[in-house]
Structures are given as C-alpha cells and as structure tokens.
C-alpha positions in Angstrom: -62.0 139.9 -22.1 -62.4 143.7 -22.4 -64.8 143.5 -25.3 -67.1 141.2 -23.4 -67.4 143.6 -20.5 -70.2 146.0 -20.4 -69.4 148.1 -17.3 -66.6 149.1 -15.0 -68.2 146.9 -12.4 -67.3 143.8 -14.4 -63.6 144.0 -13.5 -61.4 142.9 -10.7 -58.2 144.4 -9.5 -55.6 143.9 -6.7 -55.3 146.4 -4.0 -51.8 147.9 -3.4 -51.7 145.7 -0.3 -52.2 142.6 -2.4 -55.8 141.8 -1.8 -58.2 141.0 -4.7 -61.1 143.3 -5.1 -64.1 143.4 -7.3 -65.1 146.8 -8.7 -68.6 145.4 -8.4 -68.2 146.2 -4.6 -68.6 149.8 -5.7 -71.8 149.2 -7.7 -74.1 152.2 -7.5 -71.2 154.6 -6.8 -69.4 157.1 -9.0 -65.8 156.1 -9.7 -62.9 158.4 -10.6 -60.2 156.0 -11.9 -56.7 157.5 -12.3 -53.4 156.2 -13.4 -50.9 157.6 -10.9 -47.1 158.0 -10.5 -45.0 159.0 -7.6 -42.2 160.9 -9.4 -44.1 162.9 -12.0 -44.7 166.6 -12.5 -48.4 165.8 -12.0 -47.8 163.9 -8.7 -49.1 166.8 -6.7 -52.5 165.9 -8.1 -52.7 163.3 -5.3 -53.6 166.2 -3.0 -56.5 167.2 -5.2 -57.6 163.6 -5.6 -57.6 163.2 -1.8 -59.6 166.4 -1.5 -62.3 165.1 -3.9 -62.4 161.8 -2.1 -62.8 163.6 1.3 -65.4 166.0 0.0 -67.6 163.6 -2.0 -67.1 160.1 -0.7 -70.1 160.3 1.7 -72.2 161.2 -1.4 -71.0 158.1 -3.3 -67.7 159.0 -5.0 -64.8 156.4 -4.9 -61.4 157.6 -6.2 -59.4 154.6 -7.4 -55.6 155.0 -8.1 -53.7 152.7 -10.3 -49.9 153.3 -10.2 -48.2 152.7 -13.5 -44.5 152.9 -14.4 -45.1 153.1 -18.1 -44.4 156.8 -18.5 -40.8 157.9 -18.0 -40.3 155.2 -15.4 -41.8 157.6 -12.9 -43.2 154.9 -10.5 -40.4 152.4 -10.2 -41.0 151.5 -6.5 -42.7 148.4 -5.1 -46.3 148.5 -4.2 -45.3 149.0 -0.5 -43.0 151.9 -1.4 -45.7 153.5 -3.5 -48.3 153.1 -0.8 -46.0 154.6 1.8 -45.0 157.5 -0.5 -48.7 158.4 -1.2 -49.7 158.2 2.5 -46.7 160.1 3.9 -46.5 162.8 1.3 -50.2 163.4 0.4 -52.2 161.6 3.1 -53.8 159.4 0.5 -56.6 157.4 2.0 -58.6 156.6 -1.2 -58.3 153.1 -2.6 -55.0 152.5 -4.4 -54.5 149.4 -6.5 -51.3 147.4 -7.3 -49.1 148.8 -10.0 -50.3 147.9 -13.5 -49.7 148.6 -17.2 -52.3 150.9 -18.7 -51.2 150.5 -22.3 -50.1 147.6 -24.5 -50.7 143.9 -24.6 -50.1 143.6 -20.8 -52.5 146.5 -19.9 -54.9 145.7 -17.1 -58.3 144.6 -18.6 -60.1 147.6 -16.9 -57.7 150.0 -18.7 -58.2 148.3 -22.0 -62.0 148.7 -21.5 -61.7 152.3 -20.4 -59.6 153.4 -23.4 -62.0 151.6 -25.8 -65.0 153.2 -24.1 -63.6 156.7 -24.0 -60.8 157.3 -26.6 -58.6 160.3 -26.2 -57.9 163.1 -28.6 -58.2 162.1 -32.3 -59.6 158.8 -31.2 -56.4 157.4 -29.7 -57.0 154.6 -27.3 -53.6 154.9 -25.6 -53.1 156.6 -22.3 -50.8 159.5 -23.1 -49.3 160.1 -19.6 -49.7 159.8 -15.8 -52.8 161.1 -14.1 -55.3 160.4 -16.9 -58.7 160.2 -15.3 -62.0 158.5 -16.1 -65.2 159.5 -14.5 -67.6 156.5 -14.3 -71.3 156.9 -13.5 -73.3 154.9 -10.9 -74.3 152.6 -13.8 -70.7 151.6 -14.4 -70.4 153.5 -17.7 -67.7 156.0 -18.6 -69.0 159.6 -18.5 -65.8 161.4 -19.5 -62.1 161.0 -19.9 -59.7 163.7 -18.6 -56.1 164.3 -19.5 -53.1 164.8 -17.2 -53.5 168.6 -17.4 -57.0 168.5 -16.0 -56.6 169.1 -12.3 -58.8 167.2 -9.9 -60.5 170.4 -8.6 -61.5 171.4 -12.2 -63.7 168.3 -12.6 -65.6 168.7 -9.4 -68.7 170.1 -11.2 -68.8 166.9 -13.4 -68.5 164.8 -10.3 -71.4 166.6 -8.6 -73.5 166.1 -11.7 -72.7 162.4 -11.8 -73.5 162.2 -8.1 -76.8 164.0 -8.6 -75.9 166.8 -6.2 
C-alpha cells in the first residue's frame, strides 16, 4: 500500500481515543509527524512539540504524535495511559494517534511511506529511535526528516518556511 501512496494525505490512522481519522482532513496544512514515547530520555520534547503546536497551529501547523513501544520498550502503556501521561505531564493538546509500530513488517503504512520518502543517514529507511520527526508540506510531501537529537524549537525556522510565514 505504501508504494501506491503519493502524499501523506492518502493515509488513515486511529486517534489515541480509538476514532478513525483521515490525514486528508488536514489537507492544505503543514504536518509535523513524530514517533513518541512516554519513558524516554527525549520525552521532554513533548513540551517543545506542544509549544510549536500552540505557536503555529493558527497558521496551519498540525503536530501529530504516534506513540511507539519499539525502542527500549519505552511506551508500554495502553493508549489511555499514554494519553493521560502526555496531558498531565506536558499539557499535550495536539493530535495523538493510537500506539503503532514504525519499523518492520507491522509498521503503520504512513511510517513505511515516510521512511521511503525521506531515508535517514546513509539511506537507512528504519526509524532509529523515539522522537524522529517528519515535516510535511501543505502538498502532503515530505520536506525533511529530523532525528531524535533535533529539538522541536530548532526546527521552527523550517516550519515557518513551510507555512510561508
């Protein structure tokens, strides 16, 4: 399925609350898609992601978090537990999706597409760790991939450029 898709807006996901959602609902907006974890050294990035969402959402940015337990089993909770953790500890109000795999045969189709469209260092298609980020333009195409070490605030200039501000 991933190879037949031509834009991020071709995919569907399930919200952390269990509701199906079409990414096409965000057509014309800039997306920042992130694989998240609740018990990772990078977990404090939730604060920066929420700040980006608050600062740029009225201009068309949508931050979309996808919890994953594939890296060091750092998000073992249920979707309800993850949602509560993110809200209570970081005030997360941006859209969070249900927990998914981002690597391997069972990876969510969006993540298979993202890694094919924007391979990592040395061309690897695998996600290396939690808080890998993909900036997607208003046309649904990947603009850039960011690693775990790239803090949300450090990519604000790229977001502004994608938003046309």
